[in-house]
Residue frames as a rotation matrix with the C-alpha (Angstrom) as fourth column:
MET 1
0.506 0.862 0.040 -6.97
-0.854 0.494 0.163 -53.90
0.121 -0.117 0.986 103.66
ARG 2
0.400 -0.427 -0.811 -4.35
-0.014 0.882 -0.471 -56.64
0.916 0.200 0.347 103.28
ARG 3
-0.699 -0.671 0.246 -2.69
-0.248 -0.096 -0.964 -55.47
0.671 -0.735 -0.100 106.52
ASP 4
-0.197 0.714 0.672 -6.06
-0.980 -0.160 -0.117 -55.77
0.024 -0.682 0.731 108.31
ILE 5
0.747 0.447 -0.492 -6.54
-0.495 0.868 0.037 -59.29
0.444 0.216 0.870 107.13
ARG 6
-0.007 -0.862 -0.506 -3.04
0.124 0.501 -0.856 -60.27
0.992 -0.069 0.104 108.11
ARG 7
-0.682 -0.222 0.697 -3.49
-0.577 -0.422 -0.699 -58.65
0.449 -0.879 0.160 111.49
LEU 8
0.342 0.880 0.330 -6.70
-0.937 0.293 0.189 -60.67
0.070 -0.374 0.925 112.04
TRP 9
0.639 -0.162 -0.752 -4.96
-0.112 0.948 -0.299 -63.89
0.761 0.275 0.587 111.07
VAL 10
-0.440 -0.895 -0.075 -2.06
0.016 0.076 -0.997 -63.20
0.898 -0.440 -0.019 113.44
THR 11
-0.504 0.340 0.794 -4.39
-0.848 -0.369 -0.380 -62.17
0.164 -0.865 0.475 116.33
GLY 12
0.604 0.785 -0.134 -6.57
-0.761 0.619 0.196 -65.25
0.237 -0.016 0.971 115.75
ALA 13
0.349 -0.584 -0.733 -3.53
0.069 0.796 -0.602 -67.57
0.935 0.160 0.318 115.64
LEU 14
-0.664 -0.641 0.386 -2.22
-0.286 -0.260 -0.922 -66.05
0.691 -0.723 -0.011 118.87
ALA 15
-0.073 0.765 0.640 -5.58
-0.996 -0.089 -0.008 -66.47
0.051 -0.638 0.769 120.58
VAL 16
0.761 0.329 -0.559 -5.72
-0.385 0.923 0.020 -70.18
0.523 0.200 0.829 119.52
ILE 17
-0.067 -0.881 -0.469 -2.17
0.163 0.454 -0.876 -70.76
0.984 -0.136 0.113 120.77
ALA 18
-0.662 -0.105 0.742 -2.92
-0.635 -0.447 -0.629 -69.04
0.398 -0.888 0.230 124.07
GLY 19
0.373 0.904 0.207 -6.07
-0.912 0.317 0.259 -71.17
0.169 -0.286 0.943 124.48
ILE 20
0.628 -0.223 -0.746 -4.12
-0.024 0.952 -0.305 -74.32
0.778 0.210 0.592 123.84
ALA 21
-0.476 -0.879 0.022 -1.43
-0.002 -0.024 -1.000 -73.26
0.879 -0.476 0.010 126.37
VAL 22
-0.411 0.395 0.822 -4.05
-0.889 -0.376 -0.263 -72.50
0.205 -0.838 0.505 129.05
ALA 23
0.702 0.688 -0.184 -5.87
-0.664 0.726 0.179 -75.83
0.257 -0.003 0.967 128.42
GLY 24
0.292 -0.696 -0.656 -2.53
0.081 0.701 -0.708 -77.66
0.953 0.154 0.262 128.61
ALA 25
-0.698 -0.548 0.461 -1.64
-0.338 -0.316 -0.887 -76.02
0.632 -0.774 0.035 131.84
MET 26
0.049 0.801 0.596 -5.04
-0.999 0.038 0.030 -76.84
0.001 -0.597 0.802 133.38
LEU 27
0.770 0.255 -0.585 -4.74
-0.354 0.934 -0.058 -80.42
0.531 0.251 0.809 132.25
TRP 28
-0.123 -0.912 -0.391 -1.26
0.140 0.374 -0.917 -80.78
0.983 -0.167 0.082 133.62
ALA 29
-0.669 -0.146 0.729 -2.25
-0.613 -0.445 -0.652 -79.20
0.419 -0.884 0.208 136.96
THR 30
0.221 0.841 0.494 -5.29
-0.972 0.231 0.041 -81.39
-0.079 -0.490 0.868 137.47
SER 31
0.632 -0.010 -0.775 -3.61
-0.305 0.916 -0.261 -84.64
0.712 0.401 0.576 136.35
ARG 32
-0.567 -0.821 -0.073 -1.21
-0.159 0.196 -0.968 -84.52
0.808 -0.537 -0.241 139.31
ASN 33
0.505 0.860 -0.072 -3.63
-0.138 0.163 0.977 -86.15
0.852 -0.483 0.201 141.64
LYS 34
-0.622 -0.710 0.329 -2.49
-0.417 -0.055 -0.907 -85.68
0.663 -0.702 -0.262 145.24
THR 35
0.323 0.779 0.537 -5.51
-0.939 0.192 0.286 -87.49
0.120 -0.597 0.793 146.72
PRO 36
-0.706 -0.596 0.383 -4.34
-0.641 0.767 0.013 -90.74
-0.302 -0.236 -0.924 148.28
THR 37
0.021 0.707 -0.707 -5.94
-0.748 0.480 0.458 -93.87
0.664 0.519 0.539 146.82
LYS 38
-0.458 -0.130 -0.880 -4.90
0.411 0.846 -0.339 -96.16
0.789 -0.517 -0.334 149.73
PRO 39
0.640 0.767 -0.043 -7.07
0.335 -0.229 0.914 -95.88
0.691 -0.599 -0.404 152.81
GLN 40
-0.629 -0.778 0.000 -5.63
0.379 -0.307 -0.873 -93.59
0.679 -0.548 0.488 155.36
PRO 41
-0.307 0.548 -0.778 -7.05
0.886 -0.134 -0.444 -92.14
-0.348 -0.826 -0.444 158.55
PHE 42
-0.614 0.174 0.770 -9.32
0.364 -0.803 0.472 -89.23
0.700 0.570 0.430 157.73
ALA 43
-0.930 0.334 -0.155 -11.25
-0.048 -0.527 -0.848 -86.60
-0.365 -0.781 0.506 159.75
ALA 44
-0.569 0.786 0.242 -14.91
0.760 0.391 0.519 -87.42
0.313 0.480 -0.819 159.42
GLY 45
0.131 0.594 0.794 -16.10
0.076 -0.804 0.589 -84.40
0.989 -0.017 -0.150 161.49
VAL 46
-0.625 -0.276 0.730 -16.40
-0.624 -0.384 -0.680 -82.93
0.468 -0.881 0.068 164.91
SER 47
-0.926 0.149 -0.346 -17.59
0.255 0.925 -0.283 -85.52
0.278 -0.350 -0.895 167.37
HIS 48
-0.639 0.727 -0.250 -20.52
0.126 -0.221 -0.967 -83.55
-0.758 -0.650 0.050 168.78
SER 49
-0.294 0.510 -0.809 -21.83
-0.895 -0.444 0.045 -82.81
-0.337 0.737 0.587 165.23
ILE 50
-0.698 -0.029 -0.715 -21.66
-0.372 0.869 0.327 -86.53
0.612 0.494 -0.617 164.33
ARG 51
-0.902 0.348 -0.255 -23.45
0.416 0.541 -0.731 -87.42
-0.117 -0.766 -0.632 167.50
ALA 52
-0.465 0.741 -0.485 -26.17
-0.389 -0.663 -0.639 -84.80
-0.795 -0.109 0.597 166.81
GLN 53
-0.362 0.318 -0.877 -26.74
-0.906 0.104 0.411 -86.29
0.222 0.942 0.250 163.37
LEU 54
-0.833 -0.037 -0.552 -27.04
0.004 0.997 -0.072 -89.73
0.553 -0.062 -0.831 164.95
ASN 55
-0.734 0.667 0.124 -30.06
-0.274 -0.124 -0.954 -88.57
-0.621 -0.734 0.274 166.91
GLU 56
0.100 0.741 -0.663 -31.90
-0.964 -0.094 -0.250 -89.25
-0.247 0.664 0.705 163.62
GLY 57
0.865 0.126 0.485 -30.43
-0.081 0.990 -0.112 -92.73
-0.494 0.058 0.867 163.37
PRO 58
0.023 -0.932 0.361 -27.44
0.432 0.335 0.838 -94.27
-0.902 0.137 0.410 161.71
PHE 59
0.780 0.180 -0.599 -26.08
-0.402 -0.591 -0.700 -92.59
-0.480 0.787 -0.388 158.56
TYR 60
0.746 -0.413 0.522 -24.11
0.623 0.709 -0.330 -93.88
-0.234 0.572 0.786 155.63
TYR 61
0.502 -0.680 -0.534 -20.60
-0.509 -0.731 0.454 -92.65
-0.699 0.044 -0.713 154.82
PRO 62
0.988 -0.152 -0.036 -19.05
0.051 0.532 -0.845 -93.66
0.148 0.833 0.533 151.44
ASP 63
0.367 -0.930 -0.035 -15.41
0.811 0.301 0.502 -94.56
-0.457 -0.212 0.864 151.23
PRO 64
0.758 -0.042 -0.651 -13.71
-0.148 -0.983 -0.109 -91.18
-0.635 0.179 -0.751 150.66
PHE 65
-0.286 -0.949 -0.133 -10.95
-0.493 0.027 0.870 -92.97
-0.822 0.314 -0.475 148.71
GLY 66
0.035 0.474 -0.880 -13.28
-0.999 -0.006 -0.044 -94.42
-0.026 0.881 0.473 146.20
GLY 67
-0.870 -0.397 -0.293 -12.90
-0.389 0.917 -0.087 -98.00
0.303 0.039 -0.952 147.38
VAL 68
-0.051 0.860 -0.508 -15.31
-0.018 0.508 0.861 -100.44
0.999 0.053 -0.010 149.02
ARG 69
-0.701 -0.285 -0.654 -14.73
0.629 0.184 -0.755 -99.42
0.336 -0.941 0.050 152.60
ASP 70
-0.209 0.751 0.627 -18.15
-0.283 -0.660 0.696 -97.69
0.936 -0.032 0.350 153.03
PHE 71
-0.779 0.059 -0.624 -19.52
0.569 0.487 -0.663 -97.64
0.265 -0.871 -0.413 156.60
TRP 72
0.330 0.921 0.205 -22.41
0.404 -0.334 0.851 -96.62
0.853 -0.198 -0.483 158.78
PHE 73
-0.807 -0.363 0.466 -21.99
-0.272 -0.472 -0.839 -94.22
0.524 -0.803 0.282 161.66
ALA 74
0.276 0.889 -0.366 -24.15
0.141 0.339 0.930 -95.54
0.951 -0.308 -0.032 164.51
ILE 75
-0.037 -0.207 0.978 -24.45
-0.932 -0.347 -0.108 -95.28
0.361 -0.915 -0.180 168.27
GLU 76
0.343 0.068 -0.937 -23.38
0.022 0.996 0.081 -98.39
0.939 -0.049 0.341 170.06
ASN 77
0.197 -0.178 -0.964 -23.29
0.948 0.287 0.141 -98.71
0.251 -0.941 0.226 173.84
GLY 78
0.755 0.233 -0.612 -23.57
0.471 -0.844 0.259 -94.91
-0.456 -0.484 -0.747 174.02
ASN 79
-0.134 -0.895 -0.425 -20.54
-0.040 -0.423 0.905 -94.34
-0.990 0.138 0.021 171.77
ILE 80
0.519 0.220 -0.826 -20.09
-0.780 -0.273 -0.563 -93.54
-0.350 0.936 0.029 168.08
ALA 81
-0.074 -0.546 0.835 -19.11
0.122 0.826 0.551 -96.55
-0.990 0.142 0.006 165.97
ALA 82
-0.076 -0.035 -0.997 -18.14
-0.949 -0.306 0.083 -96.82
-0.307 0.952 -0.010 162.31
LEU 83
0.151 0.300 0.942 -19.81
-0.184 0.945 -0.271 -100.04
-0.971 -0.133 0.198 161.17
SER 84
-0.862 -0.496 -0.106 -18.60
-0.188 0.118 0.975 -101.59
-0.471 0.860 -0.195 157.96
ALA 85
0.054 0.905 -0.422 -21.23
-0.868 -0.166 -0.467 -101.61
-0.493 0.392 0.777 155.21
ASN 86
-0.149 -0.171 -0.974 -19.91
-0.704 0.710 -0.017 -105.01
0.694 0.684 -0.226 154.01
LEU 87
0.789 0.486 0.375 -21.22
-0.612 0.571 0.548 -108.14
0.052 -0.662 0.748 155.62
PRO 88
-0.125 -0.935 0.332 -18.32
-0.919 0.235 0.316 -110.13
-0.373 -0.265 -0.889 157.05
GLY 89
-0.591 -0.250 0.767 -17.55
-0.089 0.965 0.246 -113.34
-0.801 0.078 -0.593 155.18
GLU 90
0.210 0.632 0.746 -19.86
0.791 0.339 -0.509 -112.57
-0.575 0.697 -0.429 152.19
LYS 91
-0.748 -0.639 -0.179 -18.06
0.373 -0.628 0.683 -110.55
-0.549 0.444 0.708 149.49
GLY 92
-0.892 0.344 0.292 -20.21
0.107 -0.468 0.877 -108.00
0.439 0.814 0.381 147.74
CYS 93
0.022 0.939 -0.344 -23.04
0.831 0.175 0.529 -108.19
0.557 -0.297 -0.776 150.28
ARG 94
-0.695 -0.240 0.677 -23.87
0.015 -0.947 -0.321 -104.68
0.718 -0.213 0.662 151.39
VAL 95
-0.476 0.487 -0.733 -25.55
0.874 0.165 -0.458 -103.78
-0.102 -0.858 -0.504 154.61
ARG 96
-0.472 0.419 0.776 -28.40
0.130 -0.838 0.531 -101.20
0.872 0.351 0.340 154.61
TYR 97
-0.943 0.284 -0.175 -30.27
0.119 -0.204 -0.972 -99.47
-0.311 -0.937 0.159 157.46
LYS 98
-0.613 0.775 0.152 -34.05
0.415 0.153 0.897 -99.94
0.672 0.613 -0.415 157.30
GLY 99
0.052 0.579 0.814 -35.12
-0.451 -0.713 0.536 -97.85
0.891 -0.395 0.225 160.17
ASP 100
-0.406 -0.255 0.878 -35.48
-0.901 -0.047 -0.430 -98.33
0.151 -0.966 -0.210 163.94
LYS 101
0.488 0.690 0.534 -37.86
-0.777 0.623 -0.095 -101.34
-0.398 -0.369 0.840 163.75
LYS 102
0.989 -0.097 -0.115 -35.94
0.013 0.818 -0.576 -103.41
0.150 0.568 0.809 161.20
GLY 103
0.514 -0.858 -0.024 -32.40
-0.166 -0.127 0.978 -102.07
-0.842 -0.499 -0.208 161.91
PHE 104
-0.282 -0.766 -0.578 -29.59
-0.838 -0.096 0.537 -103.29
-0.467 0.636 -0.614 159.61
VAL 105
0.713 0.498 0.494 -30.32
-0.160 0.801 -0.577 -105.76
-0.682 0.332 0.651 156.84
ASP 106
-0.359 -0.907 0.220 -27.98
-0.020 0.243 0.970 -107.63
-0.933 0.344 -0.105 154.47
CYS 107
-0.768 -0.036 -0.639 -28.14
-0.617 -0.225 0.754 -108.16
-0.171 0.974 0.151 150.70
HIS 108
-0.789 0.521 -0.326 -30.77
0.322 0.802 0.503 -110.93
0.523 0.292 -0.801 151.27
ASN 109
-0.130 0.707 0.695 -32.91
-0.438 -0.670 0.599 -108.52
0.890 -0.227 0.396 153.38
ALA 110
0.372 0.148 -0.916 -32.12
0.635 0.679 0.368 -110.54
0.677 -0.719 0.158 156.52
ARG 111
0.907 -0.012 0.421 -31.66
-0.262 -0.799 0.541 -108.59
0.330 -0.601 -0.728 159.70
VAL 112
0.151 -0.936 -0.317 -28.06
0.526 0.348 -0.776 -108.21
0.837 -0.050 0.545 160.89
PRO 113
0.849 0.121 -0.514 -27.40
0.522 -0.337 0.784 -107.35
-0.078 -0.934 -0.349 164.51
GLU 114
0.818 -0.547 0.177 -24.86
-0.465 -0.811 -0.355 -104.55
0.338 0.208 -0.918 164.94
ARG 115
0.421 -0.678 0.603 -22.62
-0.637 0.253 0.728 -106.83
-0.646 -0.691 -0.325 167.00
ASP 116
0.450 -0.216 0.866 -22.19
0.467 0.884 -0.022 -108.96
-0.761 0.414 0.499 163.88
LEU 117
0.928 -0.145 0.342 -20.74
0.227 -0.508 -0.831 -106.10
0.295 0.849 -0.439 161.83
ALA 118
-0.016 -0.985 -0.171 -17.07
0.996 -0.001 -0.088 -105.35
0.087 -0.172 0.981 161.58
ARG 119
0.914 0.345 -0.213 -16.10
0.377 -0.917 0.133 -101.85
-0.149 -0.202 -0.968 162.52
PHE 120
0.309 -0.819 0.483 -13.38
0.454 -0.320 -0.832 -99.42
0.836 0.476 0.273 161.65
GLN 121
-0.155 -0.493 -0.856 -11.04
0.987 -0.100 -0.121 -98.09
-0.026 -0.864 0.503 164.33
LEU 122
0.635 0.378 0.674 -11.85
0.371 -0.914 0.164 -94.58
0.678 0.146 -0.720 165.53
LYS 123
-0.355 -0.682 -0.640 -9.66
0.934 -0.221 -0.282 -92.02
0.051 -0.697 0.715 167.34
LEU 124
0.814 0.576 -0.073 -10.50
0.580 -0.802 0.141 -88.64
0.022 -0.158 -0.987 168.77
GLU 125
-0.274 -0.899 0.342 -8.11
0.854 -0.390 -0.343 -85.87
0.442 0.198 0.875 167.78
VAL 126
0.876 0.401 -0.269 -7.96
0.482 -0.746 0.459 -82.99
-0.017 -0.532 -0.846 170.19
GLY 127
0.647 -0.693 -0.319 -5.29
-0.606 -0.721 0.337 -80.44
-0.463 -0.025 -0.886 169.21
LYS 128
-0.032 -0.773 -0.634 -2.15
-0.942 0.235 -0.240 -82.38
0.334 0.589 -0.736 168.53
HIS 129
-0.721 -0.239 0.650 -3.18
-0.562 0.751 -0.348 -85.38
-0.405 -0.616 -0.676 170.58
LYS 130
-0.205 0.642 -0.739 -5.00
-0.618 0.500 0.606 -88.53
0.759 0.581 0.294 169.36
TYR 131
-0.505 0.119 0.855 -6.98
-0.785 0.348 -0.513 -90.57
-0.359 -0.930 -0.083 171.83
PRO 132
-0.954 0.299 -0.021 -8.51
0.268 0.882 0.388 -94.04
0.135 0.364 -0.921 171.39
TYR 133
-0.480 0.874 0.082 -12.25
-0.875 -0.470 -0.112 -93.87
-0.059 -0.125 0.990 170.84
PRO 134
0.739 0.632 0.232 -14.33
0.175 -0.514 0.840 -94.68
0.650 -0.580 -0.491 172.77
LEU 135
0.062 -0.715 0.696 -12.33
-0.681 -0.541 -0.494 -92.90
0.730 -0.443 -0.520 175.39
PRO 136
-0.306 -0.210 -0.929 -10.90
0.403 0.855 -0.326 -95.27
0.863 -0.474 -0.178 178.02
ALA 137
0.730 0.645 -0.228 -12.19
0.405 -0.140 0.904 -95.10
0.551 -0.752 -0.363 181.55
SER 138
0.759 -0.536 -0.369 -8.76
0.178 -0.374 0.910 -94.33
-0.626 -0.757 -0.188 182.88
GLY 139
-0.126 -0.881 0.457 -5.44
0.910 0.081 0.407 -92.96
-0.396 0.467 0.791 181.52
PRO 140
-0.819 -0.278 -0.502 -4.79
0.138 -0.944 0.299 -89.94
-0.557 0.175 0.811 179.45
ARG 141
-0.170 0.815 0.555 -7.92
0.985 0.140 0.096 -88.30
0.001 0.563 -0.827 178.11
PRO 142
-0.742 -0.064 0.667 -9.14
0.193 -0.974 0.122 -84.86
0.642 0.220 0.735 177.12
SER 143
-0.837 0.545 -0.054 -11.54
-0.191 -0.382 -0.904 -82.78
-0.514 -0.746 0.424 179.20
ALA 144
-0.189 0.870 0.456 -15.24
0.681 0.451 -0.577 -83.27
-0.708 0.202 -0.677 178.45
LYS 145
0.592 0.401 -0.699 -15.45
-0.135 -0.806 -0.577 -79.92
-0.794 0.436 -0.423 176.62
ASN 146
-0.259 -0.770 -0.583 -12.35
-0.825 -0.137 0.548 -80.65
-0.502 0.623 -0.600 174.52
ALA 147
-0.801 0.020 0.599 -13.59
0.211 0.945 0.250 -84.20
-0.561 0.327 -0.761 173.72
ARG 148
0.254 0.967 0.017 -16.87
0.440 -0.100 -0.892 -82.67
-0.861 0.234 -0.451 172.57
GLU 149
0.688 -0.067 -0.723 -15.02
-0.492 -0.776 -0.396 -80.36
-0.534 0.627 -0.567 170.15
GLY 150
-0.343 -0.884 0.317 -12.52
-0.339 0.431 0.836 -83.08
-0.876 0.180 -0.448 169.08
VAL 151
0.079 0.254 -0.964 -12.40
-0.997 0.040 -0.071 -84.42
0.020 0.967 0.256 165.54
LEU 152
0.512 0.201 0.835 -13.33
-0.313 0.949 -0.037 -88.03
-0.800 -0.243 0.548 164.97
LEU 153
-0.309 -0.660 -0.684 -10.69
-0.941 0.107 0.322 -89.84
-0.139 0.743 -0.654 162.81
VAL 154
0.800 0.514 0.310 -11.76
-0.406 0.843 -0.351 -93.03
-0.442 0.155 0.883 160.95
TYR 155
-0.354 -0.934 0.056 -9.05
-0.720 0.310 0.621 -95.56
-0.598 0.179 -0.782 160.22
LEU 156
0.636 0.642 -0.428 -10.21
-0.753 0.398 -0.524 -97.28
-0.166 0.656 0.736 157.09
ASN 157
0.021 -0.707 -0.707 -7.03
-0.560 0.578 -0.594 -99.37
0.828 0.408 -0.384 157.11
LYS 158
-0.931 -0.290 0.220 -7.92
-0.341 0.480 -0.808 -100.83
0.129 -0.828 -0.546 160.55
LEU 159
0.022 0.959 -0.282 -10.94
-0.624 0.233 0.746 -103.08
0.781 0.159 0.604 160.27
LEU 160
-0.733 -0.272 0.624 -11.77
-0.678 0.367 -0.637 -104.60
-0.056 -0.890 -0.453 163.60
PRO 161
-0.832 0.413 -0.372 -13.75
0.246 0.874 0.419 -107.85
0.498 0.257 -0.828 163.97
PRO 162
0.068 0.932 0.357 -17.34
-0.336 -0.316 0.888 -107.75
0.940 -0.180 0.292 165.02
PRO 163
-0.422 -0.186 0.887 -17.81
-0.904 0.010 -0.428 -108.05
0.071 -0.983 -0.172 168.83
GLY 164
0.455 0.693 0.560 -20.14
-0.715 0.659 -0.234 -111.02
-0.531 -0.294 0.795 168.16
ALA 165
0.408 -0.348 -0.844 -17.59
-0.729 0.433 -0.530 -112.80
0.550 0.832 -0.077 165.90
THR 166
0.954 -0.049 0.294 -16.35
-0.141 0.796 0.588 -116.26
-0.263 -0.603 0.753 166.84
THR 167
0.446 -0.852 0.274 -13.05
0.879 0.360 -0.313 -115.84
0.168 0.381 0.909 164.96
THR 168
0.169 -0.480 -0.861 -10.31
0.513 -0.703 0.493 -113.19
-0.841 -0.525 0.128 165.24
THR 169
-0.851 -0.452 0.266 -10.34
0.451 -0.371 0.812 -112.23
-0.269 0.811 0.519 161.58
ALA 170
0.047 0.854 -0.518 -12.65
0.074 -0.520 -0.851 -109.69
-0.996 0.001 -0.088 159.92
ALA 171
-0.322 -0.046 0.945 -13.75
0.928 0.179 0.325 -109.63
-0.184 0.983 -0.015 156.30
GLY 172
0.256 0.417 -0.872 -14.26
0.290 -0.894 -0.342 -106.32
-0.922 -0.165 -0.350 154.62
């Protein structure tokens, strides 16, 4: 009987030690965060899928790096645009979409024309090639079929000024 009790104690202690070792290994493996915290270009999706979603209207895309570079995908002049969700020149003022009639509004519920919003640079990745987006009228460009299947890259580190801006700097 003493041997049985001793055997139970040893087995129990080994189980606890094994559990601690597994928990430690899991903690160590998950603490080595390989997700970048600085904004980098990222693949938002296949261009024709994004365009299909935009048939329902603009849609919100949160900053995948956990920062404040959220944006709205929208159609502008027939092309996909990544419009900053931050109102230029007014820190902390978020832009929301209120439907086709009202459009974009700021934190004061005032309408904001799309041309007054900064936008993030986009590129179209087709195979190993990256093309400026919207595609230029001339110069190197993919075929229409390949462009449709291309992946849209969003450059959160490249904030472009609003087309309606009077200065050359963009807040974001």
